[in-house]
C-alpha positions in Angstrom: 103.2 92.2 105.2 104.6 88.7 105.4 105.0 86.1 102.6 103.4 82.7 102.3 103.9 80.3 99.4 101.2 80.9 96.9 101.0 82.3 93.4 100.8 86.0 92.7 97.8 87.8 91.0 98.5 91.3 89.9 97.0 94.3 88.0 98.6 96.2 85.2 100.3 99.5 86.1 97.4 101.7 84.8 94.9 99.7 86.7 97.0 100.0 89.8 97.1 103.8 89.6 93.3 103.9 89.0 92.7 101.6 92.0 94.9 103.6 94.3 93.3 106.9 93.3 89.8 105.4 93.9 90.9 104.0 97.3 92.3 107.4 98.3 89.0 109.1 97.4 87.0 106.6 99.3 89.1 106.9 102.4 89.0 110.7 102.3 85.2 110.7 102.0 84.9 108.2 104.9 87.2 110.2 107.1 85.3 113.4 106.5 82.0 111.8 107.2 83.1 110.3 110.5 84.9 113.5 111.5 81.7 115.5 110.9 79.7 113.1 113.1 82.4 113.3 115.8 82.3 117.1 115.7 78.5 117.2 116.1 78.7 114.9 119.2 81.8 116.7 120.6 83.1 113.2 121.4 83.3 110.3 119.0 85.7 108.2 117.0 88.0 108.1 114.0 87.7 104.9 112.1 86.2 103.1 115.0 88.7 104.2 117.7 87.8 106.4 120.6 89.0 110.0 120.7 89.5 111.4 124.2 90.3 115.1 123.5 86.8 116.4 122.6 85.6 117.5 126.1 84.0 120.9 126.1 83.8 123.5 128.9 80.7 125.4 129.8 81.3 127.9 127.0 81.3 125.2 124.4 85.0 125.4 123.8 87.4 122.4 123.7 88.8 121.9 127.1 92.6 121.8 127.7 93.2 118.1 128.4 96.9 118.6 129.1 97.9 116.4 126.2 99.3 118.6 123.3 99.7 116.9 120.0 103.1 115.5 118.9 105.3 118.2 117.3 104.4 119.2 113.8 107.1 117.9 111.5 107.3 118.6 107.8 108.9 115.3 107.2 105.8 113.5 108.5 103.2 115.0 106.2 101.0 114.2 103.3 102.9 113.3 100.1 106.2 112.5 101.9 108.0 109.4 100.6 110.4 107.0 102.3 112.5 104.1 101.1 114.4 101.2 102.7 114.1 97.6 103.6 112.1 95.1 105.6 114.0 92.2 107.0 111.9 89.0 106.9 114.6 86.6 108.1 113.6 83.3 109.7 115.5 80.2 110.8 115.5 78.9 107.3 116.5 82.0 105.3 117.9 85.5 105.5 115.9 87.8 103.3 115.2 91.6 103.0 112.6 93.2 100.8 113.1 96.7 99.3 110.2 98.8 100.6 108.8 102.2 99.6 106.3 104.1 101.7 104.2 107.1 100.9 102.0 109.1 103.3 98.7 110.1 101.7 97.0 111.7 104.7 98.0 113.0 108.1 96.0 114.5 111.0 98.2 115.0 114.1 95.4 116.4 116.1 93.3 113.3 115.7 96.3 110.9 115.9 95.6 109.5 112.4 97.6 109.0 109.2 97.4 106.7 106.2 99.5 105.7 103.3 100.7 103.0 101.0 103.5 100.5 101.3 105.2 98.9 98.2 107.4 95.8 98.5 109.6 95.5 95.5 111.3 92.1 95.6 108.8 89.7 97.2 109.5 86.1 96.4 107.2 84.6 93.8 105.9 88.0 92.8 106.5 89.3 89.3 105.4 92.8 90.3 105.8 95.1 93.3 103.1 94.4 96.0 101.2 97.5 97.2 99.1 97.7 100.4 97.1 100.5 101.9 97.7 101.1 105.7 96.2 103.3 108.4 98.2 104.6 111.3 97.6 105.4 115.0 99.9 108.1 116.5 100.7 107.6 120.2 99.8 110.9 121.8 98.3 110.0 125.2 95.0 111.5 124.1 93.8 109.5 121.1 96.1 106.5 121.4 98.4 105.1 124.0 101.4 102.7 123.8 98.9 99.8 124.6 97.4 98.4 121.4 94.4 96.5 122.9 93.7 94.6 119.7 95.3 92.7 116.8 96.3 89.9 119.3 98.8 92.1 121.0 99.0 91.9 124.8 100.4 94.7 127.0 103.5 92.5 127.4 103.8 92.3 123.7 103.5 96.1 123.4 106.2 96.8 126.0 108.5 94.1 124.6 108.3 95.7 121.1 108.4 99.3 122.1 111.5 98.6 124.3 113.4 97.6 121.2 113.5 101.4 120.3 116.2 103.3 122.3 114.1 106.4 122.2 111.3 104.6 124.1 113.6 103.9 127.2 113.2 107.4 128.8 109.4 107.0 128.7 109.2 103.6 130.3 109.2 104.8 133.9 106.2 107.1 133.4 104.3 104.3 131.5 104.9 101.9 134.4 103.5 104.6 136.7 100.3 105.7 135.0 100.3 104.0 131.6 101.8 107.1 130.0 98.6 109.2 130.4 100.6 112.2 131.7 103.3 112.1 129.0 103.8 115.3 126.9 105.0 114.6 123.4 104.8 118.1 122.1 108.6 118.6 122.3 109.7 115.0 122.1 112.0 114.4 119.1 110.4 111.1 118.2 106.9 110.1 117.2 105.6 106.6 118.0 102.9 105.0 115.8 101.2 101.8 114.8 100.7 101.0 111.1 98.0 98.5 110.2 97.8 97.3 106.6 94.1 97.2 105.6 94.0 96.2 101.9 96.0 94.8 99.0 95.9 97.4 96.3 97.2 95.5 93.3 97.0 91.8 94.1 94.2 89.4 95.2 93.6 88.2 98.7 95.1 84.8 97.8 98.3 86.3 96.6 100.5 84.4 99.0 101.0 87.3 101.5 99.3 88.0 104.8 98.6 91.4 106.3 97.2 90.0 109.6 99.9 91.8 111.7 100.8 95.4 112.2 103.9 97.6 112.7 105.3 99.3 115.8 106.9 102.4 114.4 109.3 105.0 115.7 109.7 108.2 113.6 112.7 110.6 114.0 111.6 114.2 113.7 115.2 115.4 113.0 115.9 113.4 109.8 112.6 111.6 108.9 114.1 108.1 109.5 111.7 105.3 110.4 112.3 102.2 112.4 109.6 99.6 112.7 108.9 96.1 114.0 106.3 93.9 112.4 104.1 91.9 114.9 102.1 88.9 114.0 101.9 85.9 116.3 102.0 83.6 113.3 105.0 85.2 111.6 108.7 85.5 112.4 109.2 87.8 115.4 110.8 91.3 115.3 111.0 91.7 111.5 112.7 95.1 111.1 111.5 97.9 108.9 114.1 100.6 108.2 113.2 103.6 106.1 114.8 106.9 105.1 113.1 110.0 103.9 113.6 110.5 100.2 112.8 114.3 100.4 110.2 113.8 97.7 106.8 115.2 98.3 104.2 114.5 95.7 100.5 114.0 96.0 98.8 113.7 99.3 96.1 115.3 101.4 95.7 116.8 104.9 92.5 117.0 106.9 91.0 120.4 107.7 89.3 121.0 111.0 85.8 122.5 110.8 82.5 122.7 112.7 79.0 123.4 111.6 76.9 125.5 113.9 
């Protein structure tokens, strides 16, 4: 999220909790409905994005596409919390917001996760600002390193991913075939995009924009997160730096099922 100069509108704490719980239930229901449709067709979408790993062989079994999911990591799971800062420096000022992130849902097989982000010391705000975001996990089967939307060109993608040292060993293969043959199953980092979808506790005229999205690199070894916010109309390369708090409260995972 990025600040603009307008007044803040906020909800009371109890209303915020109710709104967040309601939103989580809605998103769970929407996800399950879409996943059920996708299972019936054997090929479909998750929240509007194509899924490429649902091919079946002649026996009706899922074919091996050669693209295993990223490694399962307990630090990247529903209910896990993270804390840190987002640097929103510009030519006029140097500023960092305190940020808390919580993962509310995670499905590595489908390359999907979702959560909330809370900014604590936003200028002109007299309450923390909470947004709901959805994430795409780069796994070479559901999503690649190329965004293809949100005003991000392939050049923008490579420019931002290249800011992460852990991306450098992958660049040659990406230049060769777009990264389609990469195997992330044993790679110690997970790459993602996070797109904020809604303000949870403020109005749309709150003085912030969520037009952009985050390029994210997650370390499987310690749960640390590095991110870069991209929005053509905002200051470039705003850094998000988070550490796992080792707290794991509420959250949900998505079960795989199929109706015959």
